[in-house]
KEMI-360486 format. One line per 2 residues: number of its first residue (from 1); their letters; for each residue x, y, z of C-alpha. Coordinates in pm, 1 decimal, padded with zeros to 6 digits, m for minus. Layout:
N
NUM	a	X/Y/Z | ...;
END
This chain:
450
1	mk	00000.0/00000.0/00000.0 | 00123.4/00346.3/m00088.1;
3	ti	00036.5/00472.5/00261.6 | 00288.5/00234.2/00417.8;
5	id	00563.2/00312.8/00165.7 | 00514.7/00687.5/00211.9;
7	fi	00523.7/00656.2/00590.7 | 00839.4/00443.5/00584.2;
9	sk	01004.1/00694.7/00351.1 | 00892.5/00998.8/00553.9;
11	hq	01059.0/00867.3/00869.0 | 01351.6/00693.5/00692.7;
13	ml	01268.3/00374.3/00879.3 | 01432.5/00122.8/00650.6;
15	ps	01755.5/00233.3/00484.6 | 01886.4/00000.3/00215.5;
17	kt	02039.2/m00325.5/00348.4 | 01850.5/m00304.1/00678.0;
19	kv	01782.7/m00637.4/00846.2 | 01445.6/m00599.4/01013.1;
21	lc	01281.7/m00824.1/01271.6 | 00900.5/m00831.2/01254.8;
23	av	00709.7/m00891.7/01577.0 | 00437.2/m01134.0/01469.2;
25	sg	00147.0/m01249.0/01685.0 | m00039.6/m01409.2/01394.7;
27	ga	m00321.9/m01155.3/01411.4 | m00440.9/m00931.6/01129.8;
29	ds	m00206.5/m00636.6/01195.4 | 00116.0/m00832.3/01233.9;
31	mc	00041.4/m01061.4/00939.2 | m00020.2/m00755.9/00723.1;
33	ll	00314.4/m00614.6/00835.1 | 00506.5/m00937.8/00777.4;
35	hf	00344.0/m01002.4/00439.4 | 00400.6/m00646.8/00320.0;
37	ls	00765.9/m00625.5/00423.9 | 00857.9/m00974.2/00302.3;
39	sn	00675.6/m00920.6/m00031.0 | 00851.2/m00587.1/m00085.3;
41	ae	01187.0/m00680.9/00066.2 | 01366.5/m00678.0/m00268.3;
43	sl	01233.9/m00338.0/m00378.8 | 01302.7/m00193.4/m00033.8;
45	gi	01650.7/m00347.5/m00026.4 | 01594.6/m00513.3/00311.5;
47	tv	01610.7/m00856.9/00475.2 | 01315.9/m00972.0/00685.9;
49	aa	01299.0/m01209.8/00983.7 | 01013.3/m01280.6/01224.8;
51	ah	00975.1/m01331.7/01599.2 | 00675.5/m01470.4/01791.1;
53	fn	00631.9/m01454.9/02167.8 | 00392.0/m01694.3/02342.0;
55	hr	00255.2/m01526.4/02657.0 | 00098.9/m01852.7/02783.3;
57	lr	m00219.3/m01668.0/02874.6 | m00467.0/m01850.0/02649.8;
59	ga	m00366.9/m02214.5/02677.5 | m00417.3/m02415.6/02358.5;
61	ea	m00514.5/m02103.9/02164.9 | m00173.3/m01946.9/02235.9;
63	dr	00002.1/m02264.7/02121.2 | m00211.2/m02259.1/01804.7;
65	dq	m00096.2/m01903.1/01732.3 | 00268.7/m02000.9/01766.0;
67	af	00228.2/m02303.3/01538.7 | 00051.2/m02088.2/01277.8;
69	ve	00328.1/m01827.8/01265.0 | 00603.0/m02092.7/01254.6;
71	aw	00432.0/m02277.4/00967.3 | 00358.4/m01960.3/00768.6;
73	ca	00721.3/m01846.7/00790.8 | 00858.5/m02195.3/00713.9;
75	er	00653.5/m02215.6/00393.0 | 00807.6/m01889.3/00273.5;
77	gi	01161.9/m01942.0/00395.1 | 01144.0/m01662.2/00652.4;
79	vc	01365.1/m01703.7/00960.0 | 01137.0/m01719.7/01263.3;
81	et	01242.1/m01702.5/01627.9 | 00995.5/m01809.8/01897.2;
83	gs	00993.0/m01774.1/02273.9 | 00755.3/m01794.5/02566.6;
85	ad	00712.2/m01702.0/02932.6 | 00458.0/m01738.4/03208.2;
87	va	00331.9/m01380.3/03198.0 | 00070.7/m01430.5/03471.0;
89	ay	00333.3/m01558.0/03716.1 | 00573.8/m01279.6/03625.8;
91	ae	00301.6/m01017.1/03675.3 | 00227.7/m01150.7/04023.3;
93	qs	00595.5/m01161.6/04122.0 | 00674.8/m00814.1/03989.5;
95	gm	00356.8/m00638.8/04098.8 | 00279.3/m00537.8/03739.6;
97	st	m00054.4/m00564.7/03564.9 | m00086.0/m00852.1/03318.3;
99	ee	m00065.5/m00605.0/03029.1 | 00250.3/m00440.3/03165.8;
101	aa	00417.3/m00773.8/03233.2 | 00331.8/m00904.0/02885.1;
103	rh	00471.9/m00592.7/02722.1 | 00791.3/m00599.7/02928.4;
105	lr	00865.0/m00966.1/02854.6 | 00769.0/m00935.9/02488.1;
107	ye	00999.7/m00642.9/02418.0 | 01281.3/m00802.8/02615.2;
109	fl	01243.0/m01110.3/02393.1 | 01237.8/m00902.0/02074.8;
111	ek	01556.1/m00717.6/02171.5 | 01736.3/m01046.8/02237.4;
113	ca	01619.7/m01191.7/01905.6 | 01730.7/m00880.1/01718.2;
115	dk	02074.4/m00904.6/01878.1 | 02097.8/m01274.0/01792.8;
117	lg	02002.3/m01222.1/01427.5 | 02194.3/m00897.3/01379.7;
119	ct	01879.8/m00693.1/01309.4 | 01912.0/m00316.2/01326.3;
121	ai	01535.3/m00258.7/01323.5 | 01244.4/m00418.2/01509.8;
123	at	00907.5/m00359.5/01340.9 | 00582.1/m00375.9/01535.3;
125	ah	00236.2/m00361.9/01378.2 | 00078.4/m00071.3/01566.1;
127	ns	m00172.4/00104.1/01340.2 | m00346.7/00442.8/01343.5;
129	dd	m00643.0/00305.6/01541.3 | m00402.1/00170.9/01804.9;
131	na	m00246.0/00514.8/01820.0 | m00581.0/00688.3/01870.4;
133	et	m00671.4/00438.6/02145.1 | m00338.2/00503.0/02318.1;
135	il	m00395.8/00879.5/02310.0 | m00742.6/00834.4/02462.4;
137	ln	m00606.6/00597.4/02726.0 | m00332.0/00844.6/02819.8;
139	ft	m00587.8/01126.8/02822.9 | m00794.1/00943.8/03086.1;
141	rg	m00479.2/00920.4/03300.8 | m00412.5/01294.3/03285.6;
143	ag	m00106.4/01272.1/03062.5 | 00080.6/01576.1/02933.4;
145	ak	00208.6/01644.7/02583.2 | 00434.0/01340.9/02581.9;
147	gl	00152.9/01097.8/02660.7 | m00088.8/01270.6/02424.4;
149	gg	00175.5/01243.6/02152.4 | 00071.3/00879.0/02127.2;
151	ip	00288.1/00603.1/01986.1 | 00608.1/00741.5/01827.4;
153	pm	00685.6/00620.0/01474.0 | 01037.2/00529.4/01586.6;
155	rg	01215.9/00483.6/01919.7 | 01567.6/00346.0/01915.8;
157	rl	01558.4/00055.8/01673.8 | 01180.7/00010.0/01715.1;
159	ir	00983.7/00113.6/01405.6 | 00606.7/00120.7/01337.5;
161	pl	00556.1/00109.7/00957.7 | 00175.1/00073.7/00985.9;
163	la	00120.2/00368.1/01219.4 | m00050.1/00578.7/00948.9;
165	ts	m00257.1/00283.0/00829.9 | m00606.4/00221.2/00968.1;
167	ra	m00743.8/m00112.8/01084.1 | m00993.6/m00102.3/00795.4;
169	qi	m00710.2/m00057.2/00543.2 | m00524.6/m00350.3/00698.6;
171	ea	m00829.4/m00577.3/00670.5 | m00875.5/m00471.9/00306.9;
173	yl	m00508.9/m00552.3/00235.0 | m00540.0/m00900.0/00387.3;
175	ae	m00853.9/m00977.1/00184.3 | m00703.1/m00846.0/m00138.9;
177	ng	m00382.3/m01048.2/m00098.4 | m00536.7/m01357.6/00053.5;
179	va	m00323.6/m01338.6/00367.2 | m00436.4/m01579.0/00637.1;
181	hi	m00443.7/m01467.2/00998.0 | m00584.7/m01579.9/01329.8;
183	ld	m00821.0/m01420.5/01581.6 | m00734.9/m01360.3/01946.2;
185	st	m01046.2/m01432.1/02151.6 | m00941.0/m01181.5/02419.9;
187	nd	m00986.8/m00899.7/02168.2 | m01362.4/m00956.6/02183.0;
189	td	m01390.7/m00905.9/02559.5 | m01383.3/m00592.1/02772.5;
191	dy	m01146.0/m00745.3/03025.3 | m00877.2/m00491.6/02935.3;
193	tr	m00913.2/m00112.1/02948.1 | m00789.5/m00075.6/02591.1;
195	nv	m01066.6/m00305.4/02469.5 | m01328.0/m00089.7/02643.9;
197	ir	m01195.3/00213.8/02455.0 | m01183.9/00015.2/02130.4;
199	hr	m01535.5/m00128.4/02158.3 | m01724.7/00155.8/02326.9;
201	vm	m01544.3/00487.7/02286.2 | m01389.6/00469.7/01940.5;
203	pv	m01720.7/00391.6/01761.5 | m01879.1/00704.3/01913.8;
205	lc	m01589.0/00927.6/01810.5 | m01574.8/00776.2/01462.6;
207	gi	m01947.7/00843.6/01436.5 | m01874.5/01212.6/01496.0;
209	np	m01570.7/01209.2/01264.9 | m01514.7/00900.8/01045.1;
211	af	m01152.0/01008.9/01005.8 | m01098.0/01035.7/01383.1;
213	sa	m00787.1/00812.1/01382.7 | m00621.6/01025.6/01115.1;
215	sa	m00714.1/01343.4/01304.1 | m00570.3/01200.7/01625.3;
217	mr	m00251.9/01115.3/01433.7 | m00212.5/01477.3/01318.2;
219	ta	m00272.9/01607.8/01670.4 | m00017.3/01363.8/01809.2;
221	el	00241.8/01475.0/01553.6 | 00194.3/01840.3/01652.7;
223	lr	00223.9/01756.4/02021.0 | 00539.1/01550.2/01960.7;
225	ed	00695.3/01846.3/01778.9 | 00613.7/02073.1/02074.7;
227	ee	00749.5/01813.4/02317.2 | 01072.8/01774.8/02121.3;
229	fl	01126.5/02153.2/02117.5 | 01062.5/02195.2/02491.1;
231	dk	01270.7/01888.2/02574.3 | 01560.2/02030.3/02372.4;
233	la	01542.1/02354.0/02573.2 | 01553.9/02146.2/02891.6;
235	an	01850.4/01943.6/02765.1 | 02039.8/02261.3/02674.5;
237	fi	01975.1/02408.2/03021.3 | 02108.8/02094.7/03188.9;
239	se	02414.2/02091.8/02964.6 | 02494.2/02451.5/03056.2;
241	hl	02416.4/02444.3/03429.8 | 02453.1/02094.4/03575.0;
243	en	02759.9/02071.2/03800.8 | 02838.2/01781.5/04032.6;
245	gs	02481.9/01654.4/04014.2 | 02323.9/01989.6/04102.8;
247	lp	02156.3/02289.7/03938.6 | 02142.8/02657.2/04043.6;
249	ip	01796.8/02728.1/04186.5 | 01762.3/03093.2/04068.7;
251	el	01829.6/02999.9/03705.8 | 01598.7/02696.7/03723.4;
253	aa	01321.8/02899.0/03888.7 | 01348.6/03160.8/03611.4;
255	lp	01261.3/02905.4/03343.4 | 00904.1/02879.0/03212.5;
257	kp	00731.6/02601.8/03404.9 | 00696.3/02371.4/03096.7;
259	va	01075.2/02381.8/03051.1 | 01156.3/02355.9/03422.7;
261	sr	00932.5/02050.2/03460.3 | 01110.1/01881.0/03170.3;
263	vl	01447.0/01959.4/03328.9 | 01327.4/01779.6/03641.7;
265	rr	01185.7/01489.7/03441.3 | 01517.7/01439.7/03264.4;
267	lc	01707.6/01426.7/03593.0 | 01449.1/01243.7/03805.7;
269	gr	01309.5/00999.1/03549.4 | 01033.6/01003.8/03289.0;
271	sl	00779.0/00865.3/03537.5 | 00792.4/01187.2/03741.2;
273	ta	00433.1/01279.4/03831.0 | 00279.7/01625.6/03845.4;
275	gh	00269.7/01591.2/04224.7 | 00640.0/01509.6/04239.1;
277	tk	00721.0/01801.8/04011.9 | 00526.9/02037.9/04239.5;
279	av	00709.4/01900.0/04545.2 | 01047.1/01978.9/04389.1;
281	ld	00937.8/02323.8/04270.5 | 00808.2/02393.1/04623.1;
283	im	01138.3/02312.3/04796.6 | 01310.2/02552.4/04558.6;
285	qs	01125.0/02831.8/04741.4 | 01261.3/02728.0/05082.5;
287	kt	01506.7/02958.9/05257.6 | 01648.4/02666.4/05457.8;
289	la	01759.3/02311.6/05382.6 | 01468.2/02119.0/05226.0;
291	ha	01411.6/01775.4/05070.5 | 01166.6/01604.2/04835.6;
293	di	01168.5/01223.8/04800.9 | 01060.5/01087.9/04463.7;
295	hg	01092.5/00737.8/04315.4 | 01370.8/00643.2/04554.7;
297	mr	01563.3/00962.7/04478.4 | 01607.1/01247.4/04722.6;
299	vt	01616.2/01597.5/04574.7 | 01771.9/01851.3/04810.4;
301	ad	01756.4/02230.9/04804.1 | 02059.6/02367.0/04982.8;
303	rg	02215.6/02713.8/04966.2 | 02084.7/02808.4/04624.2;
305	rl	02138.9/02475.8/04450.4 | 01922.7/02173.5/04382.9;
307	yf	02096.1/01837.6/04432.1 | 01965.9/01523.6/04262.4;
309	gq	02008.2/01187.9/04431.5 | 02320.2/01283.0/04621.4;
311	kp	02350.9/01127.2/04963.7 | 02573.0/01258.4/05243.3;
313	ii	02915.9/01095.6/05235.0 | 02991.6/00941.9/05569.9;
315	lp	03366.9/00898.2/05599.1 | 03453.6/00581.1/05790.5;
317	dt	03628.8/00618.3/06124.9 | 03984.6/00518.6/06034.4;
319	ql	04286.1/00496.1/06265.8 | 04593.5/00658.0/06112.0;
321	pi	04919.6/00461.0/06149.7 | 05231.7/00675.8/06183.5;
323	ge	05479.8/00653.6/05898.0 | 05226.1/00525.2/05645.6;
325	kt	04987.0/00646.4/05378.8 | 04620.3/00557.3/05423.1;
327	vi	04357.8/00576.6/05149.0 | 04014.4/00660.7/05289.0;
329	gd	03655.1/00716.9/05171.8 | 03647.8/00491.0/04864.0;
331	gk	03973.3/00642.3/04745.7 | 03862.7/01002.9/04790.9;
333	ft	04141.0/01095.3/05035.2 | 04501.2/00992.8/05098.7;
335	ve	04634.5/01068.0/05446.9 | 05000.8/01052.2/05548.9;
337	ca	05135.9/01069.1/05906.9 | 05501.5/01131.1/05993.1;
339	vl	05696.8/01219.8/06309.4 | 05956.3/01497.5/06266.3;
341	pk	06200.3/01519.0/06565.9 | 06291.0/01877.9/06663.9;
343	ns	06126.3/02016.7/06354.6 | 06277.7/02351.9/06254.7;
345	kv	05976.0/02496.4/06069.7 | 05602.0/02487.2/06134.0;
347	fk	05378.6/02586.1/05844.2 | 05021.0/02710.4/05861.5;
349	sl	04812.1/02502.0/05628.9 | 04451.1/02393.0/05597.3;
351	nt	04528.1/02039.3/05488.0 | 04877.7/01975.7/05625.0;
353	ff	04875.5/01993.4/06003.4 | 05167.0/02019.2/06248.6;
355	fn	05087.5/01892.7/06598.4 | 05304.1/01897.8/06909.7;
357	fd	05367.2/01526.8/06937.6 | 05357.1/01530.9/07319.2;
359	av	05016.7/01709.7/07318.8 | 04845.1/01445.3/07108.2;
361	cg	04655.7/01199.9/07327.5 | 04671.1/00842.4/07203.2;
363	ti	04583.8/00738.3/06850.8 | 04461.8/00971.4/06576.8;
365	vf	04139.7/00886.1/06394.4 | 04013.1/01023.9/06060.9;
367	ts	03631.9/01075.1/06065.5 | 03333.6/01276.1/05942.6;
369	rk	03176.0/01534.3/06170.9 | 02958.7/01409.8/06455.8;
371	dg	02667.1/01562.7/06643.8 | 02783.4/01807.6/06910.8;
373	dk	03138.8/01843.9/06774.5 | 03322.2/02153.1/06900.1;
375	vr	03677.3/02280.3/06851.0 | 03900.5/02570.4/06955.4;
377	ln	04106.2/02640.0/06646.4 | 04448.8/02800.6/06644.1;
379	gr	04416.5/03178.2/06621.1 | 04037.7/03186.2/06668.3;
381	kc	04047.6/03251.3/07047.2 | 03709.3/03091.0/07094.5;
383	tk	03546.1/02749.6/07092.9 | 03292.2/02687.6/06817.3;
385	sl	03071.3/02403.0/06711.0 | 03145.8/02251.4/06371.0;
387	kd	02785.2/02327.8/06282.8 | 02852.5/02700.1/06324.6;
389	lf	03190.2/02684.0/06149.6 | 03039.6/02511.1/05847.1;
391	se	02738.6/02740.2/05843.1 | 02958.5/03052.1/05846.5;
393	ak	03152.8/02906.0/05554.1 | 02820.3/02860.9/05367.1;
395	mt	02888.8/02491.6/05314.1 | 02620.0/02260.1/05177.0;
397	ql	02515.3/01951.1/05370.0 | 02708.1/01737.1/05122.1;
399	er	03024.6/01941.2/05177.3 | 02980.8/01927.4/05554.0;
401	ss	02942.0/01550.3/05566.1 | 03245.9/01493.5/05342.3;
403	tp	03483.8/01727.2/05530.4 | 03748.7/01523.2/05717.4;
405	vl	03792.4/01569.6/06091.0 | 04098.5/01449.2/06285.4;
407	rd	04054.4/01336.5/06647.8 | 04265.7/01198.3/06925.0;
409	ek	04133.2/01040.9/07242.6 | 04045.1/01382.5/07390.6;
411	gi	03857.0/01520.8/07090.8 | 03907.1/01714.2/06767.6;
413	ia	04262.2/01815.7/06679.4 | 04203.1/01947.7/06325.7;
415	vy	03934.0/02011.7/06063.4 | 04025.0/01989.7/05695.3;
417	gf	03997.3/02332.3/05538.0 | 03976.2/02515.1/05871.7;
419	ga	04293.6/02441.7/06069.0 | 04436.1/02266.4/06376.6;
421	ae	04318.9/02278.0/06737.2 | 04490.0/02520.6/06971.7;
423	rc	04566.5/02255.0/07234.5 | 04796.3/02063.8/06998.5;
425	sa	04971.1/02358.3/06837.5 | 05341.8/02310.9/06761.9;
427	kp	05631.1/02555.0/06751.3 | 05977.3/02530.0/06593.1;
429	gd	06200.6/02288.9/06782.0 | 05913.7/02064.7/06898.5;
431	tv	05892.5/01702.6/06802.6 | 05610.0/01729.4/06549.9;
433	lr	05346.0/01492.8/06418.1 | 05270.6/01602.2/06063.5;
435	vt	04943.6/01485.8/05904.8 | 04875.0/01563.6/05538.9;
437	in	04530.9/01509.9/05382.3 | 04507.3/01517.4/05003.0;
439	kn	04203.6/01480.8/04779.4 | 04279.1/01218.8/04518.0;
441	dr	04071.2/01382.1/04246.3 | 04323.8/01665.2/04236.5;
443	tg	04700.7/01684.7/04270.1 | 04919.1/01794.6/04557.6;
445	dn	04810.7/01975.7/04871.4 | 04500.4/02105.9/04707.0;
447	lk	04355.8/02386.1/04917.3 | 04396.4/02730.5/04761.9;
449	ne	04479.6/02905.9/05086.9 | 04727.0/02662.5/05236.5;
END
């Protein structure tokens, strides 16, 4: 049919020498697809194979479908891969609906078959009526532009050559070419939501507009174009502003809401709901630390930035042996301890610390901050909590949790980036314990003001 050829050409679905795998159930749509592609394979310059998945949901009828597809392909010399799974059992185990489980297992099977056969395209037989039904189904669920864009003509190596072809045109093609097919008895029931739309809603809409499926297709194309444009704006914003898994809140808040919501969807997952989006936009207004938990990901607003999925880094309590290098925090830090008898020089540094060896009490331990921590730093002339020190430095929660703290058996003796405790201060001529902390993602003693 010219409609199919034009649609394939418009979307450049089948470049010359493509090896395409047809998903074939044995029903009218998939048999039309397989017959059309295999009959026109030479003129299209393609190679065609088939794959059939038995869902084991209809007993003997499902086995009949598989046998039909295998025999039809064998008679015509078409390579046919078959597979099966207990969809009902999988749905129960995974908590999915039967429809979701069937779809998941079917597409997983098709991908494996395509890999096995070296196919660069997987063709499914979705038609324009299917597309209209999908749009209506998504509409009832409150979908946005993406959901109302219906079934895309292409996604990855998935292609839908019949998407502009109606069910009536498919049935006419089968009759004209004498193509046998089988009927799925579940299509006649209203056990599935899609069937209710197909049997009860679509006839009413087609009564108002006989070309409803085609009209829905045009609407979906317009919505997909809008979605692609807005999604590109979101992608560009992320590319320009994402740093260390976070975005600047003022710039994100300045975006139009349709773009901002797509930024969040890209970073939080496509299943982000309107309620989740609102929760994240709400915490952006907070003047203090705020969180929103969505789909197992925590989004945190902290000091003007929005952090996605980052969890506080808890540095393990690690005893530091003298005279050795110790790698700590999944390789994030390297710490070296050395004793320098009668050291002639004492440097002020924020990551290399000089302690009076005799003032250090017992072993030294490398840790994260702990609740209630306080320290009297050299030169500060006052005791402060680490909470206040970090707050004055305008540190985020992530920075606070990943800042190393050195302790002996009496308490804190140094804080990375802030200095050493007054009680352990060293002077020239003392026997000194020198402790150097380096970040491994940079070189050398890597604090600017050391």
